[in-house]
C-alpha positions as CSV (number, residue, x, y, z in Angstrom):
1,M,-205.1,-4.5,-75.0
2,K,-201.4,-5.6,-75.3
3,M,-198.8,-3.6,-73.4
4,E,-195.1,-4.0,-72.8
5,R,-192.5,-1.8,-71.0
6,L,-189.3,-1.9,-73.0
7,S,-185.8,-0.4,-72.9
8,A,-184.1,0.5,-76.1
9,T,-180.5,1.1,-75.1
10,G,-181.6,3.1,-72.1
11,N,-184.6,4.9,-73.6
12,T,-187.7,3.5,-71.8
13,F,-191.2,3.2,-73.2
14,V,-194.6,1.8,-72.7
15,V,-195.6,0.2,-76.0
16,V,-199.4,-0.4,-76.3
17,E,-201.6,-1.9,-78.9
18,T,-205.3,-1.1,-78.3
19,E,-208.5,0.0,-80.0
20,A,-208.5,3.4,-81.8
21,L,-208.1,6.3,-79.3
22,S,-208.7,10.0,-79.7
23,E,-205.7,12.4,-79.2
24,Q,-207.1,13.4,-75.8
25,E,-207.5,9.7,-74.8
26,K,-203.9,9.0,-75.8
27,R,-202.7,12.0,-73.7
28,E,-204.7,10.8,-70.8
29,F,-203.2,7.3,-71.2
30,V,-199.7,8.7,-71.3
31,L,-200.1,10.8,-68.2
32,K,-201.6,7.8,-66.3
33,N,-199.2,5.1,-67.4
34,V,-195.8,6.5,-68.3
35,A,-194.6,7.1,-64.7
36,E,-190.8,7.7,-64.9
37,L,-190.4,6.3,-68.4
38,D,-189.5,8.5,-71.4
39,G,-192.7,8.0,-73.5
40,V,-195.5,5.9,-74.9
41,I,-195.7,4.2,-78.3
42,F,-199.1,3.4,-79.7
43,V,-199.4,0.6,-82.2
44,E,-202.2,1.4,-84.7
45,N,-203.5,-1.0,-87.2
46,T,-206.2,1.1,-89.0
47,E,-204.2,1.4,-92.2
48,E,-202.6,-1.1,-94.7
49,I,-199.4,-1.1,-92.7
50,P,-198.8,-0.7,-88.9
51,K,-198.4,2.9,-87.7
52,M,-196.3,4.1,-84.8
53,V,-197.6,7.1,-82.9
54,Y,-195.3,8.5,-80.3
55,F,-196.0,10.7,-77.2
56,N,-193.4,12.1,-74.9
57,C,-193.9,11.6,-71.2
58,D,-195.4,15.1,-70.8
59,G,-198.3,14.2,-73.0
60,S,-197.0,16.0,-76.1
61,R,-197.1,14.2,-79.5
62,A,-193.7,14.0,-81.3
63,A,-193.3,13.2,-85.0
64,F,-190.7,10.5,-84.4
65,C,-188.5,8.8,-81.9
66,G,-185.6,6.6,-83.2
67,N,-185.2,4.3,-80.2
68,G,-189.0,4.3,-79.9
69,A,-189.1,3.0,-83.5
70,R,-186.8,0.2,-82.5
71,A,-189.0,-0.7,-79.5
72,F,-192.0,-0.6,-81.8
73,L,-190.3,-3.2,-84.1
74,W,-189.3,-5.4,-81.2
75,F,-192.9,-5.3,-79.9
76,L,-194.2,-6.5,-83.3
77,H,-191.5,-9.2,-83.4
78,K,-192.5,-10.5,-80.0
79,T,-196.3,-10.3,-80.5
80,R,-196.6,-11.2,-84.2
81,G,-193.3,-13.0,-85.0
82,L,-192.3,-10.4,-87.6
83,K,-188.6,-10.0,-88.4
84,E,-189.0,-7.3,-91.1
85,V,-191.6,-4.5,-91.0
86,T,-192.5,-1.6,-93.1
87,F,-194.4,0.9,-91.0
88,K,-195.8,4.4,-91.0
89,T,-194.8,7.3,-88.7
90,D,-195.6,11.0,-88.5
91,A,-192.1,11.5,-90.1
92,G,-192.8,9.1,-93.1
93,I,-192.8,5.5,-94.1
94,L,-189.8,3.5,-92.8
95,H,-188.4,0.0,-92.7
96,G,-186.9,-2.1,-90.0
97,E,-185.7,-5.6,-89.2
98,I,-184.5,-7.8,-86.4
99,L,-181.0,-9.2,-87.2
100,D,-179.9,-12.7,-86.3
101,D,-177.8,-11.4,-83.5
102,G,-180.8,-9.7,-81.9
103,T,-179.9,-6.2,-83.1
104,V,-183.0,-4.1,-83.9
105,L,-182.2,-2.1,-87.0
106,V,-184.4,0.7,-88.2
107,E,-184.2,3.1,-91.2
108,M,-184.2,6.7,-90.0
109,P,-185.7,9.8,-91.6
110,T,-183.1,11.5,-93.8
111,P,-181.1,14.0,-91.7
112,L,-181.6,17.6,-92.9
113,M,-179.0,20.3,-92.0
114,K,-181.0,23.4,-91.1
115,K,-178.3,26.0,-90.1
116,E,-175.2,26.7,-88.1
117,V,-175.5,28.6,-84.9
118,N,-173.0,30.2,-82.4
119,I,-173.2,28.7,-78.9
120,N,-170.9,30.8,-76.7
121,G,-168.2,30.9,-79.3
122,Q,-168.7,27.2,-80.2
123,R,-170.2,26.0,-83.5
124,G,-173.6,24.3,-83.1
125,Y,-175.7,22.7,-85.9
126,L,-179.5,22.5,-86.1
127,V,-180.4,19.2,-87.7
128,E,-183.8,17.6,-88.3
129,V,-184.1,13.8,-88.0
130,G,-187.8,13.6,-87.9
131,V,-187.6,16.0,-84.9
132,P,-185.2,19.0,-84.4
133,H,-181.8,18.6,-82.8
134,L,-179.0,20.9,-81.8
135,V,-175.6,19.3,-82.1
136,I,-172.4,20.7,-80.4
137,E,-169.0,19.1,-80.3
138,M,-167.2,19.5,-77.0
139,G,-163.8,18.5,-75.5
140,E,-165.4,17.0,-72.4
141,V,-168.9,15.8,-71.8
142,D,-168.7,13.7,-68.6
143,T,-168.1,16.6,-66.2
144,L,-170.4,19.1,-67.8
145,N,-173.4,20.3,-65.7
146,F,-175.5,19.2,-68.6
147,A,-179.0,20.2,-67.4
148,E,-177.9,23.7,-66.7
149,F,-176.1,24.0,-70.0
150,A,-178.8,22.4,-72.2
151,R,-182.1,23.6,-70.8
152,P,-181.9,27.2,-72.0
153,L,-180.8,26.0,-75.4
154,R,-183.7,23.5,-75.6
155,Y,-186.1,26.5,-75.3
156,R,-184.1,28.9,-77.4
157,Y,-184.1,26.6,-80.4
158,D,-187.1,24.4,-79.5
159,A,-185.0,21.4,-80.1
160,N,-183.4,18.4,-78.4
161,V,-179.8,19.3,-77.3
162,N,-176.9,16.9,-78.0
163,V,-173.3,17.3,-77.0
164,Y,-170.6,14.9,-78.2
165,K,-166.9,14.1,-77.8
166,V,-164.8,12.3,-80.3
167,E,-163.2,9.2,-78.7
168,N,-161.6,7.8,-81.8
169,M,-162.2,7.8,-85.6
170,C,-165.4,5.7,-85.4
171,T,-166.5,6.2,-81.8
172,L,-168.2,9.2,-80.2
173,K,-169.5,9.8,-76.7
174,I,-172.9,11.6,-76.4
175,R,-175.3,13.2,-74.0
176,T,-178.8,14.3,-74.9
177,Y,-181.4,16.6,-73.3
178,E,-184.9,15.8,-74.7
179,R,-187.7,18.2,-75.1
180,G,-191.1,16.7,-74.0
181,V,-189.2,14.6,-71.5
182,E,-187.5,17.8,-70.1
183,R,-184.4,16.1,-68.8
184,E,-181.3,14.2,-69.9
185,T,-182.2,10.8,-71.2
186,R,-180.0,7.7,-71.2
187,A,-180.1,7.5,-75.0
188,C,-181.8,9.2,-77.9
189,G,-182.0,7.5,-81.3
190,S,-182.7,10.5,-83.5
191,G,-180.1,12.5,-81.5
192,T,-177.5,9.8,-82.1
193,V,-178.1,10.0,-85.8
194,A,-178.0,13.8,-85.8
195,V,-174.6,13.7,-84.1
196,A,-173.2,11.0,-86.4
197,F,-174.5,13.0,-89.4
198,V,-172.7,16.2,-88.3
199,Y,-169.5,14.3,-87.4
200,R,-169.5,12.5,-90.8
201,R,-170.2,15.7,-92.7
202,F,-167.6,17.9,-91.1
203,L,-164.9,15.7,-89.6
204,A,-165.0,12.2,-91.0
205,H,-166.3,12.2,-94.6
206,N,-165.3,8.6,-95.3
207,V,-166.7,6.9,-92.2
208,C,-169.7,4.7,-93.0
209,N,-170.4,3.3,-89.5
210,V,-170.2,5.2,-86.3
211,N,-170.4,3.8,-82.8
212,I,-172.2,6.1,-80.3
213,A,-171.6,5.6,-76.6
214,S,-174.6,7.0,-74.6
215,P,-175.2,6.6,-70.9
216,G,-177.6,3.7,-71.7
217,G,-175.2,1.8,-73.9
218,I,-173.8,1.6,-77.5
219,L,-175.8,2.5,-80.5
220,K,-174.6,2.1,-84.1
221,V,-175.3,4.4,-87.0
222,Y,-174.9,3.0,-90.6
223,F,-174.7,5.2,-93.7
224,K,-175.5,3.3,-96.9
225,D,-176.8,4.3,-100.3
226,E,-177.9,7.7,-99.2
227,R,-179.9,6.2,-96.3
228,V,-179.2,6.1,-92.6
229,Y,-179.9,3.2,-90.2
230,L,-179.8,3.0,-86.4
231,G,-179.0,-0.3,-84.6
232,G,-179.0,-1.5,-81.0
233,G,-180.6,-3.8,-78.5
234,V,-184.1,-3.8,-77.0
235,K,-185.1,-5.6,-73.8
236,E,-187.9,-5.8,-71.3
237,W,-187.7,-2.8,-68.9
238,K,-187.8,-3.5,-65.2
239,K,-187.5,-0.9,-62.5
240,V,-184.4,-1.5,-60.4
């Protein structure tokens, strides 16, 4: 068994490569090993290309995790020396690479706009990026009692909840409450892409690259040739 604990811009994971496990065995592994981290990534090698299987810290399986995908790529780079990887997820086949500056860049599932909703007089957008997200622009995010605000919406829409504030033309500030983790996380890759997608679609049509400031650090979203990419750092996670 190979196992690492990694932080992808504040999202923390156990990444494990082991023999084939049943769904129940995976859940048991998660509940035993995740501790205070956000989730567990299983590296499976039973197919022609590696497969990433993701479980939230509560033992529920999720179709995708953006920062988890970046941690997955970094694990394969560290253990196998790979710099470019095509891999399978429950959200489809994706591609990623390690850039020369250490940035871990991953292709993301194509964002899909589901519908607009009314959140206490504010516009909200339900967007799917492998998993469902609710996106809401706000004038202030730092002082918001976020758990109190987001938790009811997470259950009402069965989605992760993202609020964002525009700092300048190419920089946004974001906070995310993740289902399955059931708390605010320090970053969320698919939530970051959902926010950038909504911002670009409705407010900044010509922006190709968006910097997203999350509590865990800066993530970058790149729009190119009808595809979307997420970039940021990955490092070993150590409890402070």
